[in-house]
N, C-alpha and C positions, 0 to 999 in steps of 0.2 A: 324745325321738323321733329316730330315725335320719334322715339326709338322704334316703335313698330312700323310707323309710316316710312322711315328711312330704309328699313329692311325690306318692306314691300316694294319700294322703288328699285332696290337692287334685284329683287325677284323678277320684277317686270323687265328690267334691263337684261337679265339672263334669258328670259323667255324670248325677248325680241332678238337677242343675239343668236339664239338657237334657231329661230325661224329664218332669219336672213342668211344664216350660214348653211342652209340646206344645200346639199350637193357639193359643198366645198371639201376638198381633200382634207382628211383628218386622220391622225395616227398613221396608217399605212395606206394611203390613197383609197380608203373605203369608209364604210360606215362604222365598223367596229374597231376595238383596240387590237390591231394586229392584222387587219384585213378588211374586206368589204362585204356588203350585203348583196353583191352581184350574183347573177344566176350561174348555173353550171351547164346550161344548154339542155338539149334532149327534148323529148316529147313534152308538150304542155308548158315548157319553161317560160315562154313569152305569152301564153294565153292571157287575155284580159280576165281579171278576177274582181268580183265585187269587193269593195272595201280596200283595194290596193292602197298602200300608204306611200308617201314620198320617201325618198332615200333617207337613211339615218342622218340626223342633224349633227353638225360638227359643233360641239359645245364651245362657248367662249370661256376659256379657263380663267381669264382675268376677272370677268364678271362673276363667275361662280366663286372665285377666291374672295371677292368682296362680300358676297353673300355669306360665306362661311365665317368671315371675320366678324360679321354682325350678329352671330348666333351666340347664345350663352353656352356654357359647358354642358349643362343638362340637355339642351337641345341638340348639341353636336353628338353627344353620346346616344341620345334617342334615335338619331338617324342610322346608327349602326345596327339597330335591332329590327328584326322581322318576326312578329309574334302571331300566334293563333288568337282568335277571339270567337267566342261562341255566339251563335245566333244567325238567323236569316236576314235580320234587319240591323242596321247600324244604330238605330235609336229606339226600336221597339221590339226587342227579342221576345221569344216565348219565355214564360216564367222560369222554366227549368234552366234555360240558357242564361238568363239574367242572374240566377242564383249561382250558377257555375262561374260566371265572370266575377261575381262578388267574392266568391270563395277564393279564387285564384289570384285576382288582380285588385280587389278592393273597389271595383266599380261595377255597374250593372250592364253597361252597354259598350259596344265596340267603339263608338264615337268618344265616349269618356276615356276609354283606354288610350286612344290615339292622343288625346289632349294631355292626359296625365304624364305619359312617358315620351311625348314628342316623337312618336314612332316613325321610323323610316319606311316600314312596310307591314303589310298583313298577308299571311299565307292562308289560303282557303282550303278547308278540309270538308269532306262529306260528313264525317263523324262529328264535326263541330257545327253541323247544320247550316253551313254557308252556301251549299250548292244544291238547292232544291230544283232549280231550273234556270235556263238562260235569262228570262225576263227578271226573275228575282235577283240573280247574280248581278246583272247590269244595274239594277236599282240599288243593291247593296254597295257596289263599287262607287256609284255616283254619290251616295250618301256619305261614304267614308272619305271621299275626296273633299266633299263640302266640310266635313269635320276637320280635316287637315288644313284646309284653307282658313278656317276660323281660328286655328290654334296659333300659338305664339309666332313661329317662324313662317307659317303659311306655306311650307314646302309640301308639294304633292307626295302622296304615298306611292310606293312601288307595290302593286298588288300582284300576288303570285300564287302558283299552285303546281302540283305534280300532275301534269296531264301528258304522260308518256304515250298513252294509248296502249292497247293490248292489255297486259296484266295489271297496269297501274293507270287508272282513270278516275279522277275525282268528280268529273262532270259527265253526266250521262245523257241519254236521249231526253229531249229532241235534238240536242247537239249532235254533230256528226261524230261517230266513233270509227276510228281507222285501225288498220292492222298495226300491231306492235312491232318492236324493233327486230326480233328474230324472224318474224314473218316477212318483214321488208328485206332482211338479209337473204331470204330464200327466193325473193321475187326476181325472176329472170325472164319473164315474158316468154315468148316463143323464139327468142333470138339465138339460143344455144344450138350448136350442131349436134346431131344425134351420134351416139356411140353405144358401145355394148355395156349394158348394166349387169351386175352380178346376180340379179334375182329375176331375170326374165324381162321381156320387152326392151324398148330402146331407152337408153339413158338420155336425160334432157340436156346434157351436153356440156361441152367445154368451150363455149364461145368466148369466155373471158380469159384473162391472162394467166389465171391459175385456178386450181380446183375450188378455191373458196373466194376468189376475187369477185368484187362487185362489178357487174357490167354496166354499160351506159343506161340500159333500161332500169336496172335496180336503183342507181343513183338518182336518175331523173324522177322516178316514182317516189323515192324517199323524200326528195325535195318537195315534190308536189303534195305529199301527205302533210309535211310540216307547214307548207304554205297555207293549206286549208285549216289545219289546226290552229296556226297562229292568227289567221284572220278571224276565226270565231272567238278565240280568247280575247283578242283586242276589242272586238265588238262588245264583249261583256265587261270591259274595263280592266282586264288582266293583262299586264304588260311584261311579265316575266314568267317563263315556263321553266321548271326544273327538268329540262330535257334538252338534248338527247343524252342517253346513257353511252358513255365512251369506253366502258369496261369491255375487255376482250375475254369472253367466257371460255376458258380452256379447261374448266373443271366441271365434269358432269354432276358432282356432288355439291356444287355451289348452291346454298339454300336461299339466297336473296337476290342474285342477279339472274342467271338462267336466261329465260326468253326475253328479259328486259335488255339484253345485249343483242347487237346485230350479228354476232357470231364469234368464231374462234380464230379467224384469219385477221391479223392486225391491219394489213393493208386494205382489205375489204371493209373492215369496221371504220378505218380512217376515212375512206371515201364516202361512206354513208353518213358518218358523223358530220363531215364538212358539208354534205348536201343538205342535211337537216338544219344545220346552223344557218345556212343561206336561206332556206325556206322559212323558218321561223322569223328571222330578222328582216327578211323581205316583206313580211306581213306586219312589221312594226312591233314585234314582240322579242324581248331579250331572250336568247337561248342560253342555256346553262349546261356545259359539258360536265358530266359527273361519272365516277367518283374518284377524283385525283388522289394518289398517283395510279390508281387502278385497283378494282375490287373483283376482278374476274377469276382469280384462282384462290378463293378462300372457301373454307368449309364451316365457317361460323357466320351467323347473321349479326351484323353490327347493331341491330336494334336490340338484341338481347345479350350480346357478349362482345368481346374484343378480338376480332380476327387477326391472324398473323399471316402476312404474305412472305413466302419462302423463296421468291425469285431472287436470283443474283442480280447485281447491277447490270450485267450484260443481258440477262433475260428481260429485265425491265425495259432496257433500251430497245430490244428486239420486239417484245410482245405488247407491253403496256403503254409505252410512250407514243407510238405513232398516231393513235386517234386523238390524243390531246394536242400533239403538235399540229395535226391537221386542223383541229378546231381553232387553235390560236391563229394559224395562218389564214383561216377562213374569216377571221374577225369576230370570233365569239365574244359576246358581251360579258359573260360570267363563267367561272369555273367553280364547281362545288368540290370540297374536300371530302375525303373518306375517313371514317373513324376506324382505321386499321393501323396495326404496327407493321412497319416495313424495315426490318433490320439492315438490309443491304443499302438502304437509302439514309437511314438514321438509326444508329445502334442504341439510342437512348432508351428505347422502350416506350416513348411517347407516341400516341396516335398521330397520324399524319396531320390532322386538323390542328394539332398543337405543336407541330414540328417546324421550326424555322429552317432547318436544312432542306426540308421538302417544299414548304410553301414559298419561302423566299429564295432559297438557294437553287431549287430546280424549276419550279413553276415561273417565278419572276425572272431569275437571272439566266437559267439555261434555255428555257423556252421563250423568254422575252414577252411574257404576258403582262399587259398593262391595264387590263380591265378589272372588274370586281371579283374578288375571291369570296365566296359564300361558304360558310360551314354547312355540313349536313346538320340535321336537326340536333340541337344540343340536349334534348331530352332522351336521346338514345343511349343505351347502356355502354356502347363501345367507347364513348368519350368521357364517361363518368366513373370509370373503375379506378383510375389512378389518382384523380384529383377531385376535389369537392366542387359543387355547383357554383361556389363563389370564385373559384380559381379558373375554371374552364374558360369563361369569356375573356378574362385578362390574358391568359396564355395564348388563346387563339389570336388575339390582336398582336401580341408580341411575335407570334409566328409569322404574321403577315396577312391574316384574314381581314376582310372588310365588313361583310354582313354577318351578323350573329343570328342564326336561324332558330327560332322557337325554343328558347331556354325554358327549362322546367319551372323555374321561379323567376319571372321577369323582373320583379322588384329587386330581388337579391342580385341578379345579374347586373342591372342598371346601377345599383349602389356600389357594387364591387368595381366596376369600371371607373366610376367617379372617384372612389377611394384610391384606386391605383394611380390616377392622374394626380390627385392631391398629395399622395405620398411620393411622387416622382418615379414610380415604377413604369408608368406610361407617360409620355410627354404630350403636351397639347399639340405639338407638331405631328406626332404619330396619329392622334385622333383625327386631326384635320386632313391628313393625307387620305385616310379612308373615307371621310365624309365627302371630300372633293371627288373621289372616284364614284361614289354613289350618286352624287348630284350630276356628274357628267353623264352617267348612265341614264338618269331620269331625263336630262335634257336631250340626249341622243334619241331617246324613244318618245319624245314629243310631249312629255307629261306637263311641262311648264305652260304649254300653250293649248293642250287638249287633255287635261286631266279628267274631265267629266265625260261620262258615256251617255249617249242618247238612248235611253232604255227602249224607246218606241221603235228603234230600228232593228230589233232582233229578228223580225220576220224576214228582213231583207238580207240577212247574213248568216244566221246560225241554223244549221240543219236544213239548208235550202236544197231543193232537188239536185242542183248541179253538184253540190258537195256529196250528197248521198250516192249519186251515180258514180262519182269519182272514187268513193270509198270501195264500192263493189268492183270497179275496174282495177284498182290497185290490188285488192285482195285476190282477184282472179288468177294471178300468177304466183301466188304464195303457197298453195297447197302442194305438198310434196308426196308423190307416190313412191314409197320405199320398196315395196315388194308386191308382185302380182304373178306368182309362179305358175298358177293354173289359168291365168288369163280370165279370172272371174270378172274383173272390171274392164270396161264399163258395163254396168247392168243395162239391159235393154228396157228402158223406161217405157217404150211404146207398147210393150206387152203387159204393162201394169203389174210388175212383180210384187209379191208381198215381201216386205222388208221389216225386220224388227230392229229397233234402236234401243240400246240400253247402256248402262255404265255410269260413269261419274257425272255428277251435276254440281260442280263447284259454284260457289256464290259469284254473282256478277261483280266484276271490279267496280263498276259504277252504280250498281244496284238497279239498273234499268234494262238489263238484257237477260236472255236465257229463259228457262234452263236449257243448256246446250242440246240435250237429247231430244227435247220437245221441238226446239227450233230445227234441228237436223231432220227430224221426222216430218215436220210441216213442209220444209223445203223439198224434200224428196217426193212428197205427195204432190206438191205443186208442179213437179217436173214429170209426173206420170206414174210414179210408184204408188203402191198401197202400203204406206209406212205407218208404223205404230210405235210409240215410245212406251216402254214399261220399266219399272224399277228393277234393279238387279235381282231382288228376291223372287221375282216372277219370271225372269227371263228364260231360265232353263226349261220350265214347263211350257212357255209360250213359243219356244223356238221351232219345233217341228211344223213343217208345212210352209216355212218361209224360204224364199230364194236365197236369203243371206241374213246374217245377224251382224249389225254394226255395233261395236263395243267402244264407247268413248273411255279412254284411260287418262289418268291425271297423275303424273309423277309417280309411277310405280317404283317402289323401293326394291332393293336387293332382298332375296329370301322370300319367305312366305308372306303372302299379302292377299286380302280378299279379292283384289282385281285379278291377280294371277289365278286364283281358285275359280273365279267366274269364267275366265277365258277357257280354262281347262275343262270345266264342266260343259260349256257350250260346244267345244270341239267334240266332246263325246256324243253329242246328239247327232252328229253327221251333217249338220247344216253348216255351209261355208261361213266362216267367221272373218270379219274385216275389223282390224284394230285401227281406231282413229285416235292417235295421240294428240290430245287437245291442249297440252301445255309443253313440257319438255319432250323433245323428240327421241329421248333415250329409252322410252318405254318398251319398244319392240324387242330390245336386247334382253329384257327381263321377263319376257313372256314366251310361251310356246309358239312355234311357227304357225302362221295362219294363212288363209287363202289370199289375203291382201293386207297391206299395212300402209297407213297414211299418217302424215304429220301436218297439223294445222297451226301449231305454235301459240294459238290463242283460242279461247272458247267463247268469244263474243259472237253476236249474231252475224256480223259481216264475214267472219271466217267460216261459220257453219254453213252459210249460203254458198260460199266458194267451194267447200268440201262436197256439198250435195251436187253441185254442177259437175265436179270431177267424177264422182261415183256414178252418175248417170251418163257420162259422156257428153253432156252439154258443153263442157269445156275440157280441153286436153290438159293434163297435168304438166306443168313446166317448172315448178319449184325445185330447188336443189338445196341439199342440206348445207346450212351455213356453219354447222359444227359436225365433227365426226361422231358416230355412234359406236363406242368402243366394242370390239368383238363382232360387229355386224356390218356397218356401212362407213365408207370413207367420207371425208369432207368433200362436198360438191356432188355427192351421189343424188340421183333423182331419175325416175323413169317417166316415160310417156306412153301413149298408146300407139301401136304400129299403124 
C-alpha cells in the first residue's frame, strides 16, 4: 500500500469511528472537553430547528493517533496554523486578492495556500473579501475542503470566523443578525418584578438572584441566539466561531471589549457564556470562550498595544475566572488566549498567550480544560512587542497553546516551529499533543464525515423567516429605558407625532445594515410617527415643531465632544430630547439631563427596530443594565411604563 493510501485508510477509519461513536459519553459525559452540548432548558430550548445536528461525536483517540503518526513533520506543524487568505473564491480570486496572496504567501489562491503549508484551518474576514454572502461563503468553504482533501494528509480544514453578533460580525445580511452580548445581558423579558426606579416610572425589576444576575429568560434567549447563529454558520461550512466573549467588563474605559461582554457581574456572565456554548455546539459549531484569562478591565486595545491587568489573584478568582470555569464545565471546545500582561498570574511580563503559568498552570491544570487552546490573532501588537514574529509561535506552543491564529508572516512562523523541533526546543511529542487535540475537535464536529457544504441549501437555513423573527423576539427585551422623568415616553404614535432623528451613524459591523438614524426613523414612521432623519449639522435648525428629537450617541468621551455640544444645543431649542446610546450605555452620564434616555447596546437594524417599538409603546421596555453607569445608574437598573 502506498504512503498516501495508507494514511487515507487511517483517515477513513477515524471518520468511521467518529460516526459510530456518536452519542457515546466522551470526556465528561457530554460532547465537549469538560462537559456536554446539552440544553439548559427554558423557552424554545427543545423547539425543532432546521439543520439540527446530531450530538457531538466522541473521537476515537487511537485511530487519530495512528493518523498523526503517519503525518510528516511539516504536515503536523501545518495543522497548528489557522491563516487568513484573500479572495471570495478558493481557486479564482479577484486579481487584487491574488496579488495580495502572492505578496504575503507566495501563492495566488487560497487552495494553493492550504496545499503549501498543510494548513489546519482558514479564518474568514470581510476585509479579506471572504464573506460576500452566504451562497458565496458556502461555495468557498466547499472548495477549500476539496483542496484540503487533495493535499498530502487529506485532513479537513477547520473553517472559522469572528461572528459574535452585535459590534463584531464578519457575515451580514441576508444571514440573520442577532443582538450582541451586552444586549443579551440586558435581556430580561417581562419576568422581573416591578420596583421603584431612581428616574421615574417603575423599575423593570429584581426577578433574578442579584442586581445583575442573568435570569432564566436571559439565559434561554442567549442559548437560542447562539443556536441560530451556529446553525447558519454550519450551513456555510464554518465549524468554529470565536465566540462567546467571556470577559467581565468592569471598566467603562475599556476600548476593545465593552458591549462585546455580557456585563460586569461575573455570575451573570458565566451563566450566559455557558448558555451560548451549549447553543453553538448544539448546532454543530465549536464555541470558543475568549479572551483568557480575562480582558475586561484593561484600558489598552491589544490590537495596538500591550494591556496590563492590575487585578490581584483574589480579584481574578472572583471576577474573571467564573465565566471561563463555566465555559469549561459546559464543555466548550476551545478557549482563546488574550495578549495581555497579568502580573498577579505571571510576573514575567510575558503576555498570557505566551505564559506557561497561565495557559498550562491555570487553564489546563486549575480549570481542567482539555480542549483546544487557540491564540488570539498573532498579527496583533499586544503579542509582538516583547518578542519577534519568529519567536512568538514557538513560545505560544511552549506555553501550551494548540492553534496559532493568523500569524503576520505564515512562512516565517511555519519555518520557526519546524526549526524549534529540529533544534530540540520543541519535541515531536509536544507537536503531536496539539495536533491530536485539533483532530479530535475536527472529528467531534463531524468534519471527517461531512467536511463539504451543500451550497444549494442556503435558502433552507440562512436568513430564513423563522430566524429573522426570532432575532426580533430576542431583541424585544434588550432595550433599556434608563430615564423618563417627565413621562415623555411612550410617544402616542396614533397621533402621528413629528419626530426628528439625528446623531451618530457609525459604520455597520457587517457592512450590510444601517445607517442607524435612518433605520430608526423608518421604523418609527412604520409605527405611526412622522419621523425624519437628518445629519447633526442640520438638526438644531430642524428641531422646532417636532414632538421630540431622538439623538443617537456613540461612546461619548469625557470632556468636550461634538455629541455633547449637539445635545446641549438641541436642549436649548425647548424640544424634548431623547438620548439613545447605541453602543456603550455610559453615554448618559457624560451628557446633560434629557427628557428620556435609552440604551440599545448595538446599532444594527434589529436593535433599532426594538428601540422604535419601545419609543412608541408598541413594546414595554424590560431591559436592565448589565453594567453600572458610574455616577448615574446602578447595575440592574431599568425602567418600564406604568
